[in-house]
Structures are given as structure tokens and as C-alpha cells.
DOLUM-145594 format. One line per 3 residues: number of its first residue (from 0); their letters; for each residue x, y, z of C-alpha. Coordinates in Angstrom, 3 decimals. Last residue first. Layout:
<atoms>
NUM) A) X,Y,Z ~ ...
</atoms>
This chain:
<atoms>
77) LVI) 8.221,-21.792,16.489 ~ 9.889,-18.290,16.029 ~ 11.563,-19.291,12.924
74) VKL) 8.923,-21.838,11.297 ~ 6.581,-18.383,11.928 ~ 9.432,-15.967,10.303
71) TQL) 9.511,-18.732,7.173 ~ 5.789,-18.154,7.164 ~ 5.963,-14.531,6.647
68) YKL) 8.637,-14.212,4.346 ~ 6.149,-16.889,1.505 ~ 3.647,-13.965,2.584
65) LSR) 6.042,-11.412,1.416 ~ 6.907,-13.653,-1.616 ~ 3.070,-14.019,-2.689
62) RQG) 2.341,-10.563,-2.272 ~ 4.791,-8.906,-4.551 ~ 4.087,-12.243,-7.225
59) VLK) 0.348,-11.323,-6.615 ~ 1.184,-7.605,-7.577 ~ 3.537,-8.379,-10.660
56) LLG) 0.544,-10.253,-11.651 ~ -2.049,-6.952,-11.989 ~ 1.293,-4.732,-13.547
53) RSA) 1.118,-7.704,-15.706 ~ -3.491,-6.899,-15.983 ~ -3.008,-3.181,-15.934
50) SKD) -0.210,-2.599,-18.761 ~ -2.230,-5.093,-20.578 ~ -5.657,-3.257,-20.808
47) KKF) -7.909,-5.145,-22.797 ~ -10.504,-6.665,-20.561 ~ -11.012,-3.030,-19.412
44) EKC) -13.867,-3.815,-16.780 ~ -12.604,-6.930,-15.201 ~ -9.357,-5.755,-15.163
41) HET) -10.723,-2.801,-13.008 ~ -11.713,-5.577,-10.755 ~ -8.256,-7.435,-10.266
38) LQQ) -6.582,-3.593,-10.450 ~ -8.768,-3.049,-6.502 ~ -8.537,-6.084,-5.390
35) IRE) -4.829,-6.092,-5.716 ~ -4.016,-2.784,-4.792 ~ -6.096,-4.057,-1.240
32) TIL) -4.196,-7.147,-1.280 ~ -0.990,-4.827,-1.826 ~ -1.936,-3.145,1.209
29) AVQ) -2.892,-5.679,3.618 ~ 0.647,-7.437,3.204 ~ 2.851,-4.221,3.152
26) VKT) 0.326,-3.985,5.904 ~ 1.912,-7.062,7.743 ~ 5.164,-7.228,6.284
23) SGS) 6.099,-4.197,8.691 ~ 6.681,-0.722,6.621 ~ 3.505,1.066,7.245
20) DKG) 4.028,2.005,11.212 ~ 2.577,4.901,10.969 ~ -0.712,5.427,13.042
17) NAG) 0.475,2.599,15.179 ~ 1.564,-1.297,15.568 ~ -0.154,-1.981,12.265
14) FTN) -3.192,-3.782,10.564 ~ -6.451,-1.971,10.893 ~ -4.388,1.505,11.038
11) IVS) -2.469,0.913,8.316 ~ -5.762,-0.140,6.096 ~ -7.709,2.155,7.640
8) STK) -5.004,4.584,6.064 ~ -4.606,3.564,2.860 ~ -8.037,3.871,2.053
5) EKT) -8.220,7.303,3.557 ~ -5.495,8.265,1.222 ~ -6.379,6.996,-1.007
2) LAM) -5.428,4.155,-3.184 ~ -3.664,4.091,-6.056 ~ -6.652,3.583,-9.525
</atoms>
């Protein structure tokens, strides 16, 4: 259920500074968002898969933290 290499590289190329920029916050948020979309579809199909639901909630929290961090950076720069 992980992202394919092609999907990961396309997200990195879209949101990263270059093809190897997988660590920047924007790229991390974009990759987590793609993963959340996949897990959401999985959880709709398999409603009793509690481990996938828990993983989905963990990813949502992780993305929320990164977005909060990005928001604080914008406030500091302005």
C-alpha cells in the first residue's frame, strides 16, 4: 500500500526544489497527503481494518504538525 516509485518521484519533482529534494517540508506534506488519499480509499473499502485506520489518523496528525510548522515559518518571514 506504499506509494509507487513513479508517484513519489512525480510528487518530489512537482513540489521539491530539485529531483532529490525529498526532505523539505513542502515535499513531506505532499507525500503524506498522497498516502492519506490512498489509505482513505482503502479504509472505505475495508471498514474493519483498524490498523489502517490508526495509521491514517497518525498520518493526519503528522501532516497537521508539518502544516503548523509551515504556518509559523510564514509568520516569521512576514
